[in-house]
C-alpha atoms as a printed R data frame, in Angstrom:
    type eleno elety resid chain resno       x      y      z
1   ATOM     1    CA   MET     A     1   8.273 17.425  6.810
2   ATOM     2    CA   ASN     A     2   6.562 18.557  9.714
3   ATOM     3    CA   GLN     A     3   7.087 21.847 12.626
4   ATOM     4    CA   GLY     A     4   7.002 19.356 15.629
5   ATOM     5    CA   ILE     A     5   3.813 18.807 17.992
6   ATOM     6    CA   SER     A     6   2.256 22.513 17.918
7   ATOM     7    CA   LEU     A     7  -1.152 21.204 19.122
8   ATOM     8    CA   VAL     A     8  -2.096 18.697 22.177
9   ATOM     9    CA   VAL     A     9  -5.989 17.932 21.981
10  ATOM    10    CA   TYR     A    10  -7.760 15.980 24.978
11  ATOM    11    CA   PRO     A    11 -11.423 14.327 24.557
12  ATOM    12    CA   VAL     A    12 -13.610 15.529 26.956
13  ATOM    13    CA   LYS     A    13 -16.756 14.553 28.175
14  ATOM    14    CA   ASP     A    14 -17.738 17.775 30.676
15  ATOM    15    CA   ILE     A    15 -16.417 20.680 28.446
16  ATOM    16    CA   ALA     A    16 -17.028 23.158 31.598
17  ATOM    17    CA   GLN     A    17 -15.458 21.362 34.206
18  ATOM    18    CA   ALA     A    18 -12.340 20.832 31.498
19  ATOM    19    CA   LYS     A    19 -12.412 23.939 30.922
20  ATOM    20    CA   THR     A    20 -12.117 25.270 34.458
21  ATOM    21    CA   LEU     A    21  -9.306 22.648 35.361
22  ATOM    22    CA   TYR     A    22  -7.123 23.346 32.248
23  ATOM    23    CA   SER     A    23  -7.754 27.693 32.960
24  ATOM    24    CA   THR     A    24  -6.558 26.364 36.665
25  ATOM    25    CA   LEU     A    25  -3.297 24.130 35.202
26  ATOM    26    CA   LEU     A    26  -2.001 26.199 32.424
27  ATOM    27    CA   GLY     A    27  -2.804 29.644 34.384
28  ATOM    28    CA   VAL     A    28  -4.779 31.205 31.163
29  ATOM    29    CA   GLU     A    29  -8.140 31.740 29.908
30  ATOM    30    CA   PRO     A    30  -9.146 30.050 26.640
31  ATOM    31    CA   TYR     A    31  -8.388 32.019 23.572
32  ATOM    32    CA   VAL     A    32 -11.437 29.379 21.719
33  ATOM    33    CA   ASP     A    33 -14.316 28.758 23.990
34  ATOM    34    CA   GLY     A    34 -17.311 27.414 22.461
35  ATOM    35    CA   ALA     A    35 -19.384 24.000 22.724
36  ATOM    36    CA   TYR     A    36 -17.603 22.354 19.996
37  ATOM    37    CA   TYR     A    37 -13.799 22.855 21.322
38  ATOM    38    CA   VAL     A    38 -11.783 25.314 23.968
39  ATOM    39    CA   GLY     A    39  -8.303 26.691 22.590
40  ATOM    40    CA   PHE     A    40  -5.773 27.294 25.365
41  ATOM    41    CA   ARG     A    41  -2.438 29.148 24.121
42  ATOM    42    CA   VAL     A    42   0.551 28.779 26.224
43  ATOM    43    CA   GLY     A    43   3.523 30.330 24.316
44  ATOM    44    CA   ASP     A    44   4.415 28.276 21.140
45  ATOM    45    CA   GLN     A    45   1.865 25.307 22.146
46  ATOM    46    CA   GLU     A    46  -2.418 25.088 21.974
47  ATOM    47    CA   ILE     A    47  -4.101 22.927 24.091
48  ATOM    48    CA   GLY     A    48  -7.235 22.076 22.896
49  ATOM    49    CA   LEU     A    49 -10.258 20.379 24.504
50  ATOM    50    CA   ASP     A    50 -12.519 18.327 22.221
51  ATOM    51    CA   PRO     A    51 -15.903 17.294 23.572
52  ATOM    52    CA   HIS     A    52 -16.593 15.125 20.627
53  ATOM    53    CA   GLY     A    53 -13.438 13.324 20.784
54  ATOM    54    CA   HIS     A    54 -14.924 10.262 22.934
55  ATOM    55    CA   HIS     A    55 -17.228  9.741 20.426
56  ATOM    56    CA   GLN     A    56 -14.796  9.694 17.347
57  ATOM    57    CA   GLY     A    57 -12.905  6.968 19.105
58  ATOM    58    CA   LEU     A    58 -10.123  8.818 21.208
59  ATOM    59    CA   THR     A    59  -9.197  7.484 24.713
60  ATOM    60    CA   GLY     A    60  -6.283  9.666 25.837
61  ATOM    61    CA   PRO     A    61  -4.600 13.116 24.443
62  ATOM    62    CA   ILE     A    62  -3.355 13.693 20.838
63  ATOM    63    CA   GLY     A    63  -0.167 15.465 19.609
64  ATOM    64    CA   TYR     A    64  -0.287 17.020 16.344
65  ATOM    65    CA   PHE     A    65   2.269 18.022 13.875
66  ATOM    66    CA   THR     A    66   2.122 20.778 12.145
67  ATOM    67    CA   VAL     A    67   2.640 20.561  8.631
68  ATOM    68    CA   SER     A    68   3.167 22.516  5.589
69  ATOM    69    CA   ASP     A    69   1.035 20.588  3.241
70  ATOM    70    CA   ILE     A    70  -1.009 17.748  5.260
71  ATOM    71    CA   ARG     A    71  -2.256 15.633  2.127
72  ATOM    72    CA   ALA     A    72   1.634 15.068  0.953
73  ATOM    73    CA   SER     A    73   2.499 14.023  4.200
74  ATOM    74    CA   LEU     A    74  -0.649 11.876  5.281
75  ATOM    75    CA   GLN     A    75   0.460  9.927  2.038
76  ATOM    76    CA   THR     A    76   4.015  9.654  3.357
77  ATOM    77    CA   LEU     A    77   3.094  8.602  6.709
78  ATOM    78    CA   VAL     A    78   0.539  5.503  4.641
79  ATOM    79    CA   ASP     A    79   3.538  4.694  2.680
80  ATOM    80    CA   ALA     A    80   5.660  4.103  5.767
81  ATOM    81    CA   GLY     A    81   3.030  2.354  7.620
82  ATOM    82    CA   ALA     A    82   0.568  4.008  9.084
83  ATOM    83    CA   GLN     A    83  -3.044  3.172  8.979
84  ATOM    84    CA   ILE     A    84  -5.422  6.193  8.032
85  ATOM    85    CA   GLN     A    85  -7.783  6.829 11.524
86  ATOM    86    CA   GLN     A    86  -9.237 10.504 10.369
87  ATOM    87    CA   GLU     A    87  -8.911 11.815  6.635
88  ATOM    88    CA   VAL     A    88  -8.323 15.222  6.054
89  ATOM    89    CA   ARG     A    89 -10.925 17.280  7.438
90  ATOM    90    CA   ASN     A    90 -11.760 20.963  7.491
91  ATOM    91    CA   VAL     A    91 -12.272 22.014 11.254
92  ATOM    92    CA   GLY     A    92 -13.220 25.440 10.593
93  ATOM    93    CA   GLY     A    93 -10.600 28.756  9.959
94  ATOM    94    CA   GLY     A    94  -8.945 27.078  7.151
95  ATOM    95    CA   MET     A    95  -7.324 24.406  9.570
96  ATOM    96    CA   LEU     A    96  -7.255 21.087  7.910
97  ATOM    97    CA   ILE     A    97  -6.087 18.365 10.417
98  ATOM    98    CA   ALA     A    98  -5.823 14.075  9.672
99  ATOM    99    CA   ARG     A    99  -4.708 11.422 12.190
100 ATOM   100    CA   VAL     A   100  -2.982  8.410 11.489
101 ATOM   101    CA   LYS     A   101  -2.157  5.004 13.630
102 ATOM   102    CA   ASP     A   102   0.758  3.276 13.760
103 ATOM   103    CA   ALA     A   103   1.379 -0.675 14.030
104 ATOM   104    CA   ASP     A   104   1.497 -0.197 18.000
105 ATOM   105    CA   GLY     A   105  -1.782  1.513 18.115
106 ATOM   106    CA   ASN     A   106  -0.648  5.022 18.652
107 ATOM   107    CA   ILE     A   107  -2.511  7.834 17.251
108 ATOM   108    CA   THR     A   108  -0.564 11.063 15.804
109 ATOM   109    CA   GLY     A   109  -2.253 13.609 14.273
110 ATOM   110    CA   LEU     A   110  -1.184 16.293 11.402
111 ATOM   111    CA   ARG     A   111  -2.544 19.615 11.425
112 ATOM   112    CA   GLN     A   112  -2.067 22.486  8.330
């Protein structure tokens, strides 16, 4: 169903300050540096900063599992008891994301 967690997104309020902090922490400059998203690549891992995350109800980082069929994976998780927190949405460049919440309130992301 998935290829493991390949993306962790942090909701941030001050994108410039967060970019400085994570550039220092990760030892790399962002490969995406926009007002809507800042992304870093470290090996096979992507670390993202989302300045709109708090407005979408995020209270902490979200791990995104890479899947080959996001709609089928989302339905499989719903069938297993998850609740959709965010329907499938195109965030640009053809990347699709969605989020689910488990019975304990933990949020997990999917990306294709």
